[in-house]
N, CA, C, O and the ligand as a Tripos MOL2 file, in Angstrom:
@<TRIPOS>MOLECULE
protein
  237   235    60     0     0
PROTEIN
NO_CHARGES

@<TRIPOS>ATOM
      1 N        -126.7900   12.2370  136.7410 N.3       1 MET1
      2 CA       -127.4400   11.7130  135.5800 C.3       1 MET1
      3 C        -128.0650   12.8970  134.7870 C.2       1 MET1
      4 O        -128.5910   13.8430  135.3720 O.2       1 MET1
      5 N        -127.9890   12.8110  133.4690 N.am      2 ALA2
      6 CA       -128.6570   13.8260  132.7080 C.3       2 ALA2
      7 C        -130.1080   13.8210  132.7030 C.2       2 ALA2
      8 O        -130.7240   12.7610  132.5900 O.2       2 ALA2
      9 N        -130.6740   14.9050  132.8160 N.am      3 ARG3
     10 CA       -132.1350   14.9980  132.8140 C.3       3 ARG3
     11 C        -132.7900   15.0250  131.4420 C.2       3 ARG3
     12 O        -133.9320   14.6160  131.2330 O.2       3 ARG3
     13 N        -131.9510   15.5540  130.4940 N.am      4 THR4
     14 CA       -132.5060   15.7550  129.1990 C.3       4 THR4
     15 C        -132.3880   14.4160  128.4530 C.2       4 THR4
     16 O        -131.5830   13.5490  128.7900 O.2       4 THR4
     17 N        -133.1790   14.3070  127.4910 N.am      5 ILE5
     18 CA       -133.2070   13.1610  126.6180 C.3       5 ILE5
     19 C        -131.9930   13.2690  125.6800 C.2       5 ILE5
     20 O        -131.7500   14.3270  125.1000 O.2       5 ILE5
     21 N        -131.2160   12.1480  125.5290 N.am      6 ARG6
     22 CA       -130.1250   12.1570  124.7030 C.3       6 ARG6
     23 C        -130.2720   11.0190  123.6380 C.2       6 ARG6
     24 O        -131.1650   10.1710  123.6670 O.2       6 ARG6
     25 N        -129.3670   11.0990  122.7740 N.am      7 PHE7
     26 CA       -129.5570   10.2970  121.5240 C.3       7 PHE7
     27 C        -128.3220    9.6240  121.0570 C.2       7 PHE7
     28 O        -127.2740   10.2620  120.9560 O.2       7 PHE7
     29 N        -128.3980    8.3290  120.7590 N.am      8 CYS8
     30 CA       -127.1250    7.6950  120.3070 C.3       8 CYS8
     31 C        -127.2280    7.5880  118.8120 C.2       8 CYS8
     32 O        -128.1470    6.9360  118.3170 O.2       8 CYS8
     33 N        -126.3550    8.1800  118.0850 N.am      9 LYS9
     34 CA       -126.4080    8.2120  116.6910 C.3       9 LYS9
     35 C        -126.1210    6.7730  116.1520 C.2       9 LYS9
     36 O        -126.7050    6.3790  115.1420 O.2       9 LYS9
     37 N        -125.2430    6.0030  116.8060 N.am     10 ALA10
     38 CA       -124.8220    4.7540  116.3630 C.3      10 ALA10
     39 C        -125.9440    3.7400  116.3800 C.2      10 ALA10
     40 O        -126.1030    2.9440  115.4530 O.2      10 ALA10
     41 N        -126.7520    3.7830  117.4950 N.am     11 CYS11
     42 CA       -127.8500    2.7570  117.6660 C.3      11 CYS11
     43 C        -129.1480    3.4340  117.1980 C.2      11 CYS11
     44 O        -130.1630    2.7430  117.1080 O.2      11 CYS11
     45 N        -129.1790    4.6630  116.9120 N.am     12 ASP12
     46 CA       -130.4400    5.3420  116.4890 C.3      12 ASP12
     47 C        -131.4280    5.2200  117.6490 C.2      12 ASP12
     48 O        -132.6240    5.0150  117.4420 O.2      12 ASP12
     49 N        -130.9280    5.3450  118.8250 N.am     13 LYS13
     50 CA       -131.8380    5.2270  120.0020 C.3      13 LYS13
     51 C        -131.7700    6.3320  120.9170 C.2      13 LYS13
     52 O        -130.7440    7.0100  120.9670 O.2      13 LYS13
     53 N        -132.7730    6.5840  121.6540 N.am     14 TYR14
     54 CA       -132.8910    7.5250  122.7330 C.3      14 TYR14
     55 C        -132.5100    7.0140  124.0440 C.2      14 TYR14
     56 O        -132.8740    5.8900  124.3890 O.2      14 TYR14
     57 N        -131.7910    7.7690  124.8120 N.am     15 THR15
     58 CA       -131.3910    7.3160  126.1480 C.3      15 THR15
     59 C        -131.3110    8.5220  127.0440 C.2      15 THR15
     60 O        -131.2590    9.6610  126.5820 O.2      15 THR15
     61 N        -131.3030    8.2490  128.3640 N.am     16 MET16
     62 CA       -131.1390    9.2910  129.3260 C.3      16 MET16
     63 C        -129.7610    9.4390  129.7590 C.2      16 MET16
     64 O        -129.4340   10.3780  130.4840 O.2      16 MET16
     65 N        -128.8570    8.4820  129.3160 N.am     17 GLN17
     66 CA       -127.5180    8.4190  129.7470 C.3      17 GLN17
     67 C        -126.5870    9.1550  128.8260 C.2      17 GLN17
     68 O        -126.8660    9.2940  127.6350 O.2      17 GLN17
     69 N        -125.4740    9.6330  129.3660 N.am     18 GLU18
     70 CA       -124.5460   10.3380  128.5860 C.3      18 GLU18
     71 C        -123.7490    9.4420  127.7490 C.2      18 GLU18
     72 O        -123.1340    9.8590  126.7680 O.2      18 GLU18
     73 N        -123.7470    8.1800  128.1300 N.am     19 LYS19
     74 CA       -123.0550    7.1450  127.2600 C.3      19 LYS19
     75 C        -124.1660    6.0560  126.9680 C.2      19 LYS19
     76 O        -124.9310    5.6030  127.8190 O.2      19 LYS19
     77 N        -124.1360    5.7370  125.7350 N.am     20 CYS20
     78 CA       -125.0900    4.7980  125.3320 C.3      20 CYS20
     79 C        -124.9060    3.4450  126.0350 C.2      20 CYS20
     80 O        -123.8040    2.8970  126.0200 O.2      20 CYS20
     81 N        -125.9660    2.8970  126.6520 N.am     21 PRO21
     82 CA       -125.9160    1.6800  127.4360 C.3      21 PRO21
     83 C        -125.6930    0.5590  126.5720 C.2      21 PRO21
     84 O        -125.2750   -0.5000  127.0410 O.2      21 PRO21
     85 N        -125.9510    0.7080  125.2650 N.am     22 VAL22
     86 CA       -125.8040   -0.4920  124.2450 C.3      22 VAL22
     87 C        -124.4020   -0.5000  123.7120 C.2      22 VAL22
     88 O        -123.7120   -1.5120  123.8370 O.2      22 VAL22
     89 N        -123.9350    0.6170  123.1050 N.am     23 CYS23
     90 CA       -122.7100    0.6340  122.4300 C.3      23 CYS23
     91 C        -121.6340    1.4790  123.1330 C.2      23 CYS23
     92 O        -120.5120    1.5790  122.6380 O.2      23 CYS23
     93 N        -121.9660    2.0830  124.2750 N.am     24 ASP24
     94 CA       -120.9540    2.8180  125.0170 C.3      24 ASP24
     95 C        -120.4660    4.0320  124.2930 C.2      24 ASP24
     96 O        -119.4400    4.5890  124.6840 O.2      24 ASP24
     97 N        -121.1480    4.4850  123.2440 N.am     25 ALA25
     98 CA       -120.7220    5.7080  122.5470 C.3      25 ALA25
     99 C        -121.3280    6.9670  123.3640 C.2      25 ALA25
    100 O        -122.3050    6.8550  124.1040 O.2      25 ALA25
    101 N        -120.7090    8.0500  123.1660 N.am     26 VAL26
    102 CA       -121.1640    9.2290  123.8190 C.3      26 VAL26
    103 C        -122.3510    9.7060  123.0350 C.2      26 VAL26
    104 O        -122.3170    9.8600  121.8140 O.2      26 VAL26
    105 N        -123.4380    9.9420  123.8090 N.am     27 THR27
    106 CA       -124.6530   10.3140  123.1520 C.3      27 THR27
    107 C        -124.6590   11.8380  123.0680 C.2      27 THR27
    108 O        -123.9130   12.5370  123.7540 O.2      27 THR27
    109 N        -125.5350   12.3110  122.1960 N.am     28 GLU28
    110 CA       -125.6010   13.7120  122.1010 C.3      28 GLU28
    111 C        -127.0470   14.2190  122.4990 C.2      28 GLU28
    112 O        -128.0740   13.5660  122.3140 O.2      28 GLU28
    113 N        -126.9860   15.3870  123.0320 N.am     29 GLN29
    114 CA       -128.2510   15.9340  123.5260 C.3      29 GLN29
    115 C        -129.2120   16.1290  122.4380 C.2      29 GLN29
    116 O        -128.8030   16.5700  121.3630 O.2      29 GLN29
    117 N        -130.3830   15.8620  122.5990 N.am     30 LYS30
    118 CA       -131.3710   15.9790  121.5770 C.3      30 LYS30
    119 C        -132.0490   17.2750  121.7710 C.2      30 LYS30
    120 O        -132.6590   17.5040  122.8150 O.2      30 LYS30
    121 N        -131.9640   18.2100  120.7260 N.am     31 ARG31
    122 CA       -132.6440   19.4190  120.8700 C.3      31 ARG31
    123 C        -134.0880   19.3710  120.4120 C.2      31 ARG31
    124 O        -134.4020   18.6270  119.4830 O.2      31 ARG31
    125 N        -134.8920   20.0590  120.9660 N.am     32 PRO32
    126 CA       -136.2490   20.0280  120.5880 C.3      32 PRO32
    127 C        -136.4180   20.4580  119.0600 C.2      32 PRO32
    128 O        -135.6550   21.2990  118.5840 O.2      32 PRO32
    129 N        -137.3490   19.9160  118.3600 N.am     33 PRO33
    130 CA       -137.4440   20.2330  116.9460 C.3      33 PRO33
    131 C        -137.7660   21.7740  116.7990 C.2      33 PRO33
    132 O        -138.4430   22.3960  117.6170 O.2      33 PRO33
    133 N        -137.2340   22.2830  115.7270 N.am     34 LYS34
    134 CA       -137.4550   23.7090  115.5170 C.3      34 LYS34
    135 C        -138.8950   23.9550  115.1340 C.2      34 LYS34
    136 O        -139.4930   23.2670  114.3070 O.2      34 LYS34
    137 N        -139.3930   24.9350  115.7580 N.am     35 TYR35
    138 CA       -140.6880   25.3560  115.4150 C.3      35 TYR35
    139 C        -140.8550   26.8300  115.7020 C.2      35 TYR35
    140 O        -140.1060   27.3760  116.5120 O.2      35 TYR35
    141 N        -141.7160   27.4340  115.1330 N.am     36 SER36
    142 CA       -141.7500   28.9190  115.2630 C.3      36 SER36
    143 C        -143.2090   29.3100  115.6240 C.2      36 SER36
    144 O        -143.9770   29.7110  114.7490 O.2      36 SER36
    145 N        -143.5590   29.1940  116.8470 N.am     37 PRO37
    146 CA       -144.8910   29.5710  117.2980 C.3      37 PRO37
    147 C        -145.1280   31.0160  117.0650 C.2      37 PRO37
    148 O        -146.2670   31.4250  116.8370 O.2      37 PRO37
    149 N        -144.0910   31.8160  117.1130 N.am     38 ASP38
    150 CA       -144.1840   33.2640  117.0110 C.3      38 ASP38
    151 C        -144.8520   33.5930  115.6940 C.2      38 ASP38
    152 O        -145.7400   34.4430  115.6200 O.2      38 ASP38
    153 N        -144.4120   32.9110  114.6690 N.am     39 ASP39
    154 CA       -144.9270   33.2410  113.3400 C.3      39 ASP39
    155 C        -146.4150   32.7980  113.2850 C.2      39 ASP39
    156 O        -147.2400   33.5660  112.7890 O.2      39 ASP39
    157 N        -146.7790   31.6220  113.7620 N.am     40 LYS40
    158 CA       -148.2100   31.3050  113.8150 C.3      40 LYS40
    159 C        -149.0010   32.3240  114.5820 C.2      40 LYS40
    160 O        -149.9830   32.8750  114.0840 O.2      40 LYS40
    161 N        -148.5770   32.5690  115.7820 N.am     41 TYR41
    162 CA       -149.2980   33.4030  116.6540 C.3      41 TYR41
    163 C        -149.3820   34.8200  116.1450 C.2      41 TYR41
    164 O        -150.3520   35.5450  116.3640 O.2      41 TYR41
    165 N        -148.3100   35.1800  115.4490 N.am     42 ALA42
    166 CA       -148.2630   36.5830  114.8610 C.3      42 ALA42
    167 C        -149.4510   36.7110  114.0040 C.2      42 ALA42
    168 O        -150.2870   37.6070  114.1280 O.2      42 ALA42
    169 N        -149.4870   35.7080  113.0690 N.am     43 ASP43
    170 CA       -150.7250   35.7060  112.1860 C.3      43 ASP43
    171 C        -152.0180   35.8450  112.8230 C.2      43 ASP43
    172 O        -152.8410   36.6860  112.4590 O.2      43 ASP43
    173 N        -152.2160   34.9690  113.8390 N.am     44 ILE44
    174 CA       -153.5060   34.9740  114.5580 C.3      44 ILE44
    175 C        -153.7090   36.3340  115.2650 C.2      44 ILE44
    176 O        -154.8020   36.9000  115.2410 O.2      44 ILE44
    177 N        -152.6120   36.8490  115.9020 N.am     45 LYS45
    178 CA       -152.7580   38.1580  116.5400 C.3      45 LYS45
    179 C        -153.0780   39.2470  115.6190 C.2      45 LYS45
    180 O        -153.8440   40.1580  115.9330 O.2      45 LYS45
    181 N        -152.4400   39.1520  114.3750 N.am     46 ARG46
    182 CA       -152.6760   40.2140  113.3440 C.3      46 ARG46
    183 C        -154.2400   40.2070  113.0250 C.2      46 ARG46
    184 O        -154.9340   41.2220  112.9760 O.2      46 ARG46
    185 N        -154.6960   38.8600  112.8110 N.am     47 GLY47
    186 CA       -156.0940   38.7150  112.4220 C.3      47 GLY47
    187 C        -156.9730   39.2840  113.5810 C.2      47 GLY47
    188 O        -157.9520   39.9840  113.3210 O.2      47 GLY47
    189 N        -156.6370   38.9970  114.7860 N.am     48 VAL48
    190 CA       -157.5270   39.4160  115.8840 C.3      48 VAL48
    191 C        -157.4690   40.9120  115.9410 C.2      48 VAL48
    192 O        -158.5040   41.5750  116.0090 O.2      48 VAL48
    193 N        -156.2770   41.4560  115.9150 N.am     49 LYS49
    194 CA       -156.1620   42.9360  115.9760 C.3      49 LYS49
    195 C        -156.9170   43.5940  114.8090 C.2      49 LYS49
    196 O        -157.5610   44.6240  115.0080 O.2      49 LYS49
    197 N        -156.8570   43.0690  113.7000 N.am     50 LYS50
    198 CA       -157.6050   43.6120  112.6200 C.3      50 LYS50
    199 C        -159.0740   43.7190  112.9070 C.2      50 LYS50
    200 O        -159.7510   44.7330  112.7340 O.2      50 LYS50
    201 N        -159.5170   42.4950  113.3900 N.am     51 GLU51
    202 CA       -160.9110   42.4380  113.7380 C.3      51 GLU51
    203 C        -161.2960   43.5050  114.8000 C.2      51 GLU51
    204 O        -162.3600   44.1200  114.7260 O.2      51 GLU51
    205 N        -160.4570   43.6840  115.7150 N.am     52 GLU52
    206 CA       -160.7340   44.5880  116.7900 C.3      52 GLU52
    207 C        -160.7790   46.0170  116.2220 C.2      52 GLU52
    208 O        -161.6510   46.8030  116.5930 O.2      52 GLU52
    209 N        -159.8440   46.3520  115.3260 N.am     53 TYR53
    210 CA       -159.8140   47.6850  114.7190 C.3      53 TYR53
    211 C        -161.0520   47.8890  113.8970 C.2      53 TYR53
    212 O        -161.6550   48.9590  113.9620 O.2      53 TYR53
    213 N        -161.4570   46.9030  113.1220 N.am     54 GLU54
    214 CA       -162.7060   46.9400  112.3020 C.3      54 GLU54
    215 C        -163.8850   47.2080  113.1100 C.2      54 GLU54
    216 O        -164.7450   48.0160  112.7590 O.2      54 GLU54
    217 N        -163.9390   46.4910  114.2680 N.am     55 LYS55
    218 CA       -165.1370   46.6410  115.2160 C.3      55 LYS55
    219 C        -165.1920   48.1430  115.6440 C.2      55 LYS55
    220 O        -166.2400   48.7880  115.6240 O.2      55 LYS55
    221 N        -164.0170   48.6390  116.0240 N.am     56 ARG56
    222 CA       -164.0300   50.0380  116.5060 C.3      56 ARG56
    223 C        -164.0570   51.0210  115.3440 C.2      56 ARG56
    224 O        -164.0990   52.2330  115.5590 O.2      56 ARG56
    225 N        -164.0330   50.5410  114.1860 N.am     57 GLY57
    226 CA       -164.1750   51.4750  113.0890 C.3      57 GLY57
    227 C        -162.9080   52.2600  112.8740 C.2      57 GLY57
    228 O        -162.9380   53.4190  112.4580 O.2      57 GLY57
    229 N        -161.7760   51.6080  113.1660 N.am     58 LEU58
    230 CA       -160.5340   52.3380  113.0430 C.3      58 LEU58
    231 C        -159.8410   51.9980  111.7320 C.2      58 LEU58
    232 O        -158.7630   52.5160  111.4420 O.2      58 LEU58
    233 N        -160.4270   51.1720  110.9790 N.am     59 LEU59
    234 CA       -159.8660   50.9060  109.6920 C.3      59 LEU59
    235 C        -160.6150   51.3800  108.5720 C.2      59 LEU59
    236 O        -160.2010   51.1920  107.4280 O.2      59 LEU59
    237 ZN       -125.5610    3.2010  121.0400 Zn       60 ZN60
@<TRIPOS>BOND
     1     1     2 1
     2     2     3 1
     3     3     4 2
     4     3     5 am
     5     5     6 1
     6     6     7 1
     7     7     8 2
     8     7     9 am
     9     9    10 1
    10    10    11 1
    11    11    12 2
    12    11    13 am
    13    13    14 1
    14    14    15 1
    15    15    16 2
    16    15    17 am
    17    17    18 1
    18    18    19 1
    19    19    20 2
    20    19    21 am
    21    21    22 1
    22    22    23 1
    23    23    24 2
    24    23    25 am
    25    25    26 1
    26    26    27 1
    27    27    28 2
    28    27    29 am
    29    29    30 1
    30    30    31 1
    31    31    32 2
    32    31    33 am
    33    33    34 1
    34    34    35 1
    35    35    36 2
    36    35    37 am
    37    37    38 1
    38    38    39 1
    39    39    40 2
    40    39    41 am
    41    41    42 1
    42    42    43 1
    43    43    44 2
    44    43    45 am
    45    45    46 1
    46    46    47 1
    47    47    48 2
    48    47    49 am
    49    49    50 1
    50    50    51 1
    51    51    52 2
    52    51    53 am
    53    53    54 1
    54    54    55 1
    55    55    56 2
    56    55    57 am
    57    57    58 1
    58    58    59 1
    59    59    60 2
    60    59    61 am
    61    61    62 1
    62    62    63 1
    63    63    64 2
    64    63    65 am
    65    65    66 1
    66    66    67 1
    67    67    68 2
    68    67    69 am
    69    69    70 1
    70    70    71 1
    71    71    72 2
    72    71    73 am
    73    73    74 1
    74    74    75 1
    75    75    76 2
    76    75    77 am
    77    77    78 1
    78    78    79 1
    79    79    80 2
    80    79    81 am
    81    81    82 1
    82    82    83 1
    83    83    84 2
    84    83    85 am
    85    85    86 1
    86    86    87 1
    87    87    88 2
    88    87    89 am
    89    89    90 1
    90    90    91 1
    91    91    92 2
    92    91    93 am
    93    93    94 1
    94    94    95 1
    95    95    96 2
    96    95    97 am
    97    97    98 1
    98    98    99 1
    99    99   100 2
   100    99   101 am
   101   101   102 1
   102   102   103 1
   103   103   104 2
   104   103   105 am
   105   105   106 1
   106   106   107 1
   107   107   108 2
   108   107   109 am
   109   109   110 1
   110   110   111 1
   111   111   112 2
   112   111   113 am
   113   113   114 1
   114   114   115 1
   115   115   116 2
   116   115   117 am
   117   117   118 1
   118   118   119 1
   119   119   120 2
   120   119   121 am
   121   121   122 1
   122   122   123 1
   123   123   124 2
   124   123   125 am
   125   125   126 1
   126   126   127 1
   127   127   128 2
   128   127   129 am
   129   129   130 1
   130   130   131 1
   131   131   132 2
   132   131   133 am
   133   133   134 1
   134   134   135 1
   135   135   136 2
   136   135   137 am
   137   137   138 1
   138   138   139 1
   139   139   140 2
   140   139   141 am
   141   141   142 1
   142   142   143 1
   143   143   144 2
   144   143   145 am
   145   145   146 1
   146   146   147 1
   147   147   148 2
   148   147   149 am
   149   149   150 1
   150   150   151 1
   151   151   152 2
   152   151   153 am
   153   153   154 1
   154   154   155 1
   155   155   156 2
   156   155   157 am
   157   157   158 1
   158   158   159 1
   159   159   160 2
   160   159   161 am
   161   161   162 1
   162   162   163 1
   163   163   164 2
   164   163   165 am
   165   165   166 1
   166   166   167 1
   167   167   168 2
   168   167   169 am
   169   169   170 1
   170   170   171 1
   171   171   172 2
   172   171   173 am
   173   173   174 1
   174   174   175 1
   175   175   176 2
   176   175   177 am
   177   177   178 1
   178   178   179 1
   179   179   180 2
   180   179   181 am
   181   181   182 1
   182   182   183 1
   183   183   184 2
   184   183   185 am
   185   185   186 1
   186   186   187 1
   187   187   188 2
   188   187   189 am
   189   189   190 1
   190   190   191 1
   191   191   192 2
   192   191   193 am
   193   193   194 1
   194   194   195 1
   195   195   196 2
   196   195   197 am
   197   197   198 1
   198   198   199 1
   199   199   200 2
   200   199   201 am
   201   201   202 1
   202   202   203 1
   203   203   204 2
   204   203   205 am
   205   205   206 1
   206   206   207 1
   207   207   208 2
   208   207   209 am
   209   209   210 1
   210   210   211 1
   211   211   212 2
   212   211   213 am
   213   213   214 1
   214   214   215 1
   215   215   216 2
   216   215   217 am
   217   217   218 1
   218   218   219 1
   219   219   220 2
   220   219   221 am
   221   221   222 1
   222   222   223 1
   223   223   224 2
   224   223   225 am
   225   225   226 1
   226   226   227 1
   227   227   228 2
   228   227   229 am
   229   229   230 1
   230   230   231 1
   231   231   232 2
   232   231   233 am
   233   233   234 1
   234   234   235 1
   235   235   236 2
@<TRIPOS>SUBSTRUCTURE
     1 MET1         2 RESIDUE 1 A MET
     2 ALA2         6 RESIDUE 1 A ALA
     3 ARG3        10 RESIDUE 1 A ARG
     4 THR4        14 RESIDUE 1 A THR
     5 ILE5        18 RESIDUE 1 A ILE
     6 ARG6        22 RESIDUE 1 A ARG
     7 PHE7        26 RESIDUE 1 A PHE
     8 CYS8        30 RESIDUE 1 A CYS
     9 LYS9        34 RESIDUE 1 A LYS
    10 ALA10       38 RESIDUE 1 A ALA
    11 CYS11       42 RESIDUE 1 A CYS
    12 ASP12       46 RESIDUE 1 A ASP
    13 LYS13       50 RESIDUE 1 A LYS
    14 TYR14       54 RESIDUE 1 A TYR
    15 THR15       58 RESIDUE 1 A THR
    16 MET16       62 RESIDUE 1 A MET
    17 GLN17       66 RESIDUE 1 A GLN
    18 GLU18       70 RESIDUE 1 A GLU
    19 LYS19       74 RESIDUE 1 A LYS
    20 CYS20       78 RESIDUE 1 A CYS
    21 PRO21       82 RESIDUE 1 A PRO
    22 VAL22       86 RESIDUE 1 A VAL
    23 CYS23       90 RESIDUE 1 A CYS
    24 ASP24       94 RESIDUE 1 A ASP
    25 ALA25       98 RESIDUE 1 A ALA
    26 VAL26      102 RESIDUE 1 A VAL
    27 THR27      106 RESIDUE 1 A THR
    28 GLU28      110 RESIDUE 1 A GLU
    29 GLN29      114 RESIDUE 1 A GLN
    30 LYS30      118 RESIDUE 1 A LYS
    31 ARG31      122 RESIDUE 1 A ARG
    32 PRO32      126 RESIDUE 1 A PRO
    33 PRO33      130 RESIDUE 1 A PRO
    34 LYS34      134 RESIDUE 1 A LYS
    35 TYR35      138 RESIDUE 1 A TYR
    36 SER36      142 RESIDUE 1 A SER
    37 PRO37      146 RESIDUE 1 A PRO
    38 ASP38      150 RESIDUE 1 A ASP
    39 ASP39      154 RESIDUE 1 A ASP
    40 LYS40      158 RESIDUE 1 A LYS
    41 TYR41      162 RESIDUE 1 A TYR
    42 ALA42      166 RESIDUE 1 A ALA
    43 ASP43      170 RESIDUE 1 A ASP
    44 ILE44      174 RESIDUE 1 A ILE
    45 LYS45      178 RESIDUE 1 A LYS
    46 ARG46      182 RESIDUE 1 A ARG
    47 GLY47      186 RESIDUE 1 A GLY
    48 VAL48      190 RESIDUE 1 A VAL
    49 LYS49      194 RESIDUE 1 A LYS
    50 LYS50      198 RESIDUE 1 A LYS
    51 GLU51      202 RESIDUE 1 A GLU
    52 GLU52      206 RESIDUE 1 A GLU
    53 TYR53      210 RESIDUE 1 A TYR
    54 GLU54      214 RESIDUE 1 A GLU
    55 LYS55      218 RESIDUE 1 A LYS
    56 ARG56      222 RESIDUE 1 A ARG
    57 GLY57      226 RESIDUE 1 A GLY
    58 LEU58      230 RESIDUE 1 A LEU
    59 LEU59      234 RESIDUE 1 A LEU
    60 ZN60       237 GROUP 0 **** ****
């Protein structure tokens, strides 16, 4: 049995099965939504670093 969450396009439903229990269509693996924590954290890091530099009088 698949461990990942799958999705039936036909029924617009989530299932854990590779075949939709409702319509028997092959379900597709649902990928996690795209997000970019790197960008967010990069900004935060930049801010933190800047603060650190300023404290040390390096800027
Ligand atoms: Zn279905």
